[in-house]
N, CA, C and O atoms as a MOPAC input file, in Angstrom:
PM7 MOZYME 1SCF
protein

 N    -37.16600 1    51.83700 1    62.79600 1
 C    -37.12900 1    52.85500 1    61.96000 1
 C    -36.72200 1    54.40600 1    62.28200 1
 O    -37.46000 1    54.91100 1    63.12900 1
 N    -35.73900 1    55.22500 1    61.79900 1
 C    -35.59300 1    56.14900 1    62.31000 1
 C    -36.27100 1    57.33400 1    61.83300 1
 O    -36.26800 1    57.49300 1    60.61300 1
 N    -36.84700 1    58.18900 1    62.54500 1
 C    -37.43000 1    59.42500 1    62.05600 1
 C    -36.69300 1    60.36200 1    60.97200 1
 O    -35.56200 1    60.76900 1    61.23900 1
 N    -37.23900 1    60.67400 1    59.88700 1
 C    -36.42800 1    61.61900 1    58.99700 1
 C    -36.42500 1    63.04500 1    59.39500 1
 O    -37.33400 1    63.35100 1    60.16700 1
 N    -35.72000 1    63.86100 1    59.09100 1
 C    -35.85200 1    65.12500 1    59.48500 1
 C    -37.00500 1    65.79700 1    58.62100 1
 O    -37.48400 1    65.07600 1    57.74600 1
 N    -37.47500 1    66.98900 1    58.74200 1
 C    -38.29700 1    67.42700 1    57.79900 1
 C    -37.67000 1    67.83300 1    56.58000 1
 O    -36.49000 1    68.16400 1    56.47300 1
 N    -38.72900 1    67.77900 1    55.44800 1
 C    -37.87100 1    68.39600 1    54.32600 1
 C    -38.90100 1    69.24000 1    53.60200 1
 O    -40.06900 1    69.25100 1    53.99000 1
 N    -38.47500 1    69.97900 1    52.50900 1
 C    -39.40700 1    70.80000 1    51.86700 1
 C    -40.33400 1    69.98700 1    51.00300 1
 O    -39.95100 1    68.89100 1    50.59500 1
 N    -41.53100 1    70.45000 1    50.69600 1
 C    -42.63800 1    69.43400 1    49.89100 1
 C    -43.08500 1    70.19500 1    48.81900 1
 O    -43.29400 1    71.40800 1    48.80500 1
 N    -43.21900 1    69.36200 1    47.89800 1
 C    -43.54500 1    70.08800 1    46.61200 1
 C    -45.31600 1    69.61000 1    46.62200 1
 O    -45.86500 1    69.02000 1    47.55300 1
 N    -45.89600 1    69.99400 1    45.49000 1
 C    -47.32900 1    69.73000 1    45.63100 1
 C    -47.67500 1    68.46800 1    45.97800 1
 O    -46.89100 1    67.52900 1    45.83800 1
 N    -48.92600 1    68.33200 1    46.48100 1
 C    -49.36300 1    66.99000 1    47.07000 1
 C    -48.49800 1    66.43800 1    48.08200 1
 O    -48.52400 1    65.21400 1    48.21400 1
 N    -47.84500 1    67.02000 1    48.71400 1
 C    -47.03600 1    66.79600 1    49.90100 1
 C    -46.00300 1    65.83200 1    49.85000 1
 O    -45.56700 1    65.29100 1    50.86700 1
 N    -45.45000 1    65.51200 1    48.31200 1
 C    -44.31000 1    64.66100 1    48.13300 1
 C    -42.85100 1    65.69200 1    48.71100 1
 O    -42.85300 1    66.91800 1    48.81900 1
 N    -41.83500 1    64.86400 1    48.97600 1
 C    -40.86900 1    65.76200 1    49.10300 1
 C    -39.86700 1    66.29500 1    48.21200 1
 O    -39.54300 1    65.68400 1    47.19300 1
 N    -39.39300 1    67.32600 1    48.51800 1
 C    -38.47100 1    68.30900 1    47.42500 1
 C    -37.19600 1    67.36600 1    47.35100 1
 O    -36.13500 1    67.84100 1    47.75400 1
 N    -37.22000 1    65.88700 1    46.80000 1
 C    -35.77400 1    65.45400 1    46.70700 1
 C    -36.34800 1    63.81500 1    46.05700 1
 O    -37.49300 1    63.41100 1    46.26300 1
 N    -35.50300 1    63.17800 1    45.41400 1
 C    -36.01200 1    61.98300 1    44.66700 1
 C    -36.18400 1    61.18200 1    45.83200 1
 O    -35.63800 1    61.30700 1    46.92900 1
 N    -37.37700 1    59.97800 1    45.27900 1
 C    -37.85500 1    59.03300 1    46.38800 1
 C    -37.05500 1    57.84300 1    46.05400 1
 O    -36.41900 1    57.54900 1    45.04200 1
 N    -37.29700 1    57.11300 1    47.40000 1
 C    -36.54300 1    55.78400 1    47.33500 1
 C    -37.81500 1    54.86500 1    47.11800 1
 O    -38.96500 1    55.29600 1    47.20300 1
 N    -37.49300 1    53.57900 1    46.83500 1
 C    -38.42000 1    52.33200 1    46.73600 1
 C    -39.13000 1    52.33900 1    48.16100 1
 O    -40.28800 1    51.92000 1    48.19200 1
 N    -38.56800 1    52.75800 1    49.29400 1
 C    -39.22200 1    52.65500 1    50.58200 1
 C    -40.17200 1    53.78400 1    50.59400 1
 O    -41.27600 1    53.66900 1    51.12500 1
 N    -39.80800 1    54.78500 1    50.07000 1
 C    -40.88300 1    56.00000 1    50.10900 1
 C    -42.01800 1    55.68000 1    49.13900 1
 O    -43.10800 1    56.18000 1    49.41500 1
 N    -41.95500 1    55.15600 1    48.38300 1
 C    -43.21000 1    54.68400 1    47.19700 1
 C    -43.83000 1    53.64200 1    47.96600 1
 O    -45.05300 1    53.70200 1    48.09400 1
 N    -43.18200 1    52.67200 1    48.51500 1
 C    -44.08100 1    51.62500 1    49.59100 1
 C    -44.82700 1    52.21000 1    50.29000 1
 O    -46.02200 1    51.92300 1    50.21700 1
 N    -44.32000 1    53.36100 1    51.32600 1
 C    -44.99000 1    54.01500 1    52.25000 1
 C    -46.11700 1    55.15800 1    51.58800 1
 O    -47.08200 1    55.65100 1    52.17300 1
 N    -45.72400 1    55.36900 1    50.37100 1
 C    -46.65600 1    56.49200 1    50.06100 1
 C    -47.90800 1    55.67500 1    49.54700 1
 O    -49.02500 1    56.18800 1    49.60600 1
 N    -47.74400 1    54.56800 1    49.10700 1
 C    -48.89400 1    53.83500 1    48.41100 1
 C    -49.30400 1    52.77500 1    49.39200 1
 O    -50.22700 1    51.99300 1    49.16600 1
 N    -48.62000 1    52.77400 1    50.43700 1
 C    -49.18500 1    51.74400 1    51.71500 1
 C    -49.23700 1    50.24100 1    51.09500 1
 O    -50.20400 1    49.52000 1    51.33800 1
 N    -48.10800 1    49.78200 1    50.24900 1
 C    -47.83400 1    48.34500 1    49.74800 1
 C    -46.41300 1    48.00100 1    50.25900 1
 O    -45.53500 1    48.75000 1    50.68800 1
 N    -46.42900 1    46.79100 1    50.11100 1
 C    -44.91000 1    46.27800 1    50.51900 1
 C    -44.06600 1    46.54200 1    49.60400 1
 O    -44.30500 1    46.54800 1    48.39700 1
 N    -42.75000 1    46.83700 1    50.27300 1
 C    -41.78000 1    47.16000 1    49.28700 1
 C    -41.43400 1    46.08000 1    48.04000 1
 O    -40.90500 1    46.55200 1    47.03400 1
 N    -41.68200 1    44.84300 1    48.08500 1
 C    -41.67300 1    43.71700 1    47.13500 1
 C    -42.52800 1    44.33700 1    46.02900 1
 O    -42.08800 1    44.45200 1    44.88500 1
 N    -43.70400 1    44.72000 1    46.36800 1
 C    -44.67000 1    45.45800 1    45.39900 1
 C    -44.01600 1    46.41900 1    44.41200 1
 O    -44.14600 1    46.30000 1    43.19300 1
 N    -43.49400 1    47.12300 1    44.84800 1
 C    -42.63000 1    48.18900 1    44.31200 1
 C    -41.63700 1    47.69500 1    43.27100 1
 O    -41.53600 1    48.13000 1    42.12400 1
 N    -40.85300 1    46.63700 1    43.88000 1
 C    -40.20700 1    46.09700 1    42.92200 1
 C    -40.42900 1    45.05900 1    41.75400 1
 O    -39.70500 1    44.77800 1    40.79800 1
 N    -41.87700 1    44.49800 1    42.20500 1
 C    -42.57300 1    43.90100 1    41.08400 1
 C    -43.15700 1    44.74400 1    39.79600 1
 O    -43.20500 1    44.44700 1    38.60300 1
 N    -43.58200 1    45.91400 1    40.51700 1
 C    -44.18100 1    47.03900 1    39.45300 1
 C    -42.88700 1    47.44300 1    38.58400 1
 O    -43.11800 1    47.81900 1    37.43500 1
 N    -41.45200 1    47.39900 1    39.04600 1
 C    -40.61100 1    47.85800 1    38.27900 1
 C    -40.31300 1    46.86800 1    37.20000 1
 O    -40.17600 1    47.07400 1    35.99400 1
 N    -40.24200 1    45.77900 1    37.86000 1
 C    -40.11500 1    44.31100 1    36.91300 1
 C    -40.89800 1    44.67600 1    35.81300 1
 O    -40.48500 1    44.89400 1    34.67400 1
 N    -42.03900 1    44.72800 1    36.21200 1
 C    -43.34600 1    44.62600 1    35.08500 1
 C    -43.68200 1    45.71600 1    34.21000 1
 O    -44.38500 1    45.77600 1    33.20200 1
 N    -42.77900 1    46.84500 1    35.05900 1
 C    -42.97900 1    48.30400 1    34.00300 1
 C    -44.50900 1    48.92300 1    34.15300 1
 O    -44.95000 1    49.78600 1    33.39300 1
 N    -45.21400 1    48.37000 1    35.20600 1
 C    -46.61200 1    49.07600 1    35.61700 1
 C    -46.46300 1    50.23000 1    36.77800 1
 O    -47.46900 1    50.86300 1    37.10100 1
 N    -45.51500 1    50.42900 1    37.24600 1
 C    -45.42200 1    51.27100 1    38.31500 1
 C    -45.07600 1    52.71100 1    38.17200 1
 O    -45.11800 1    52.97100 1    36.97000 1
 N    -44.82100 1    53.53900 1    38.72000 1
 C    -44.10100 1    54.54000 1    38.50900 1
 C    -42.63700 1    54.52100 1    37.75800 1
 O    -41.84900 1    53.58800 1    37.91700 1
 N    -42.36800 1    55.63400 1    36.93800 1
 C    -40.90700 1    55.13300 1    36.33100 1
 C    -40.03900 1    55.61800 1    37.24300 1
 O    -40.21100 1    56.72400 1    37.75500 1
 N    -38.85200 1    54.70900 1    37.58400 1
 C    -37.79100 1    55.00700 1    38.30400 1
 C    -36.34400 1    55.19200 1    37.36000 1
 O    -36.18300 1    54.93700 1    36.16700 1
 N    -35.57500 1    55.61600 1    38.14900 1
 C    -34.27700 1    55.31100 1    37.34800 1
 C    -33.24000 1    55.09100 1    38.17800 1
 O    -33.55100 1    55.29700 1    39.35100 1
 N    -31.99300 1    54.71100 1    37.99600 1
 C    -30.87500 1    54.15500 1    38.39900 1
 C    -29.67300 1    55.33500 1    38.70600 1
 O    -29.13900 1    56.00600 1    37.82200 1
 N    -29.38500 1    55.42400 1    40.12500 1
 C    -28.18300 1    56.22700 1    40.25100 1
 C    -27.07400 1    55.25700 1    40.88600 1
 O    -27.14400 1    54.92100 1    42.06900 1
 N    -26.27200 1    54.92000 1    40.22200 1
 C    -25.14900 1    53.49600 1    40.41800 1
 C    -26.30500 1    52.42200 1    40.83900 1
 O    -27.29200 1    52.25100 1    40.12200 1
 N    -26.14300 1    51.85300 1    41.81600 1
 C    -26.85900 1    50.59800 1    41.95500 1
 C    -28.14100 1    51.00500 1    42.66000 1
 O    -28.91000 1    50.08900 1    42.95200 1
 N    -28.57700 1    52.60800 1    43.06300 1
 C    -29.73600 1    52.69400 1    43.92200 1
 C    -30.68100 1    53.09900 1    42.77900 1
 O    -30.37100 1    53.64700 1    41.72100 1
 N    -32.05200 1    52.66900 1    43.26300 1
 C    -33.21200 1    52.97400 1    42.48600 1
 C    -33.48300 1    54.15600 1    42.93000 1
 O    -33.09500 1    54.44100 1    44.06300 1
 N    -34.29500 1    55.23800 1    42.06000 1
 C    -34.98000 1    56.52200 1    42.51400 1
 C    -35.98400 1    56.84500 1    41.73200 1
 O    -36.24500 1    56.41600 1    40.60900 1
 N    -36.58300 1    57.68700 1    42.42900 1
 C    -38.00900 1    58.06800 1    41.60300 1
 C    -38.19400 1    59.44400 1    41.76000 1
 O    -38.09500 1    59.96000 1    42.87400 1
 N    -38.49900 1    60.20600 1    40.57700 1
 C    -38.91100 1    61.65400 1    40.66900 1
 C    -40.10100 1    61.94500 1    41.15000 1
 O    -41.11300 1    61.51600 1    40.59600 1
 N    -40.14800 1    62.66500 1    42.18000 1
 C    -41.72700 1    63.10600 1    42.61900 1
 C    -42.76600 1    63.43700 1    41.62800 1
 O    -43.91300 1    62.98900 1    41.60700 1
 N    -42.08800 1    64.49500 1    40.59300 1
 C    -43.14300 1    64.85600 1    39.71100 1
 C    -43.55100 1    63.90900 1    38.63800 1
 O    -44.56900 1    64.12100 1    37.98000 1
 N    -42.73000 1    62.78900 1    38.42400 1
 C    -43.16600 1    61.53600 1    37.47900 1
 C    -44.21300 1    60.52300 1    38.31300 1
 O    -45.03100 1    59.78100 1    37.77100 1
 N    -44.01000 1    60.65600 1    39.68100 1
 C    -44.83700 1    59.55300 1    40.61700 1
 C    -46.09600 1    60.39600 1    40.32700 1
 O    -47.03900 1    59.83200 1    39.77100 1
 N    -46.18500 1    61.65300 1    40.64500 1
 C    -47.53100 1    62.29700 1    40.51100 1
 C    -48.09300 1    62.20700 1    39.06700 1
 O    -49.29700 1    61.96500 1    38.98600 1
 N    -47.52700 1    62.33700 1    38.13400 1
 C    -48.20100 1    61.97400 1    36.77500 1
 C    -48.56700 1    60.46100 1    36.54700 1
 O    -49.51000 1    60.06600 1    35.86200 1
 N    -47.67700 1    59.68700 1    37.22300 1
 C    -48.21000 1    58.47600 1    37.06100 1
 C    -49.23300 1    58.15500 1    37.93200 1
 O    -49.87900 1    57.17600 1    37.55900 1
 N    -49.65300 1    58.74000 1    39.14200 1
 C    -50.85500 1    58.56200 1    40.16800 1
 C    -51.86700 1    59.07300 1    39.31800 1
 O    -52.86000 1    58.34900 1    39.24800 1
 N    -51.89800 1    60.19700 1    38.60200 1
 C    -52.93600 1    61.03600 1    38.09700 1
 C    -53.30500 1    60.16000 1    36.74800 1
 O    -54.48400 1    60.20000 1    36.39700 1
 N    -52.54700 1    59.51100 1    36.10300 1
 C    -53.07300 1    58.64600 1    35.03300 1
 C    -53.64700 1    57.57300 1    35.35200 1
 O    -54.50700 1    57.09500 1    34.61200 1
 N    -53.25100 1    56.92600 1    36.63100 1
 C    -53.95000 1    55.86600 1    37.26800 1
 C    -55.01100 1    56.15300 1    37.51800 1
 O    -55.87800 1    55.31700 1    37.26400 1
 N    -55.41000 1    57.44600 1    38.11900 1
 C    -56.60300 1    57.70900 1    38.72500 1
 C    -57.58300 1    57.87900 1    37.45400 1
 O    -58.73600 1    57.45500 1    37.38100 1
 N    -56.98000 1    58.48200 1    36.62300 1
 C    -58.17800 1    58.77700 1    35.28200 1
 C    -58.40300 1    57.41800 1    34.61400 1
 O    -59.55800 1    57.15200 1    34.28200 1
 N    -57.41500 1    56.51300 1    34.37600 1
 C    -57.76600 1    55.08400 1    33.69000 1
 C    -58.87600 1    54.35800 1    34.80100 1
 O    -59.64500 1    53.54900 1    34.28100 1
 N    -59.01600 1    54.57300 1    36.22800 1
 C    -59.52300 1    54.04700 1    37.01400 1
 C    -61.07100 1    54.38800 1    36.87700 1
 O    -62.01400 1    53.59700 1    36.88100 1
 N    -61.08700 1    55.90800 1    36.74400 1
 C    -62.48600 1    56.47600 1    36.83900 1
 C    -63.02900 1    56.53800 1    35.32400 1
 O    -64.01700 1    57.19700 1    34.99900 1
 N    -62.20500 1    55.71400 1    34.38500 1
 C    -62.89300 1    55.88000 1    32.91600 1
 C    -63.32900 1    54.53300 1    32.86000 1
 O    -64.15800 1    54.32300 1    31.97500 1
 N    -62.97300 1    53.46900 1    33.62600 1
 C    -63.19800 1    52.02500 1    33.64100 1
 C    -64.66300 1    51.80200 1    34.27600 1
 O    -65.11100 1    50.66300 1    34.40900 1

């Protein structure tokens, strides 16, 4: 896998660009198939399609993560 060039980053170290399924898998240290299962079951961060490509808004991923953390701490 080729190294990516440095990018600008948002809060929490997320890149200032839309994220790919591979980025999500790497971010959460899960298999890529898990990301697709989250999408299918509507349990993961919200994604959207650009043509045939799936992308994720870094801000939406942050909100989803914060919601998961809050739900986990409340349990």
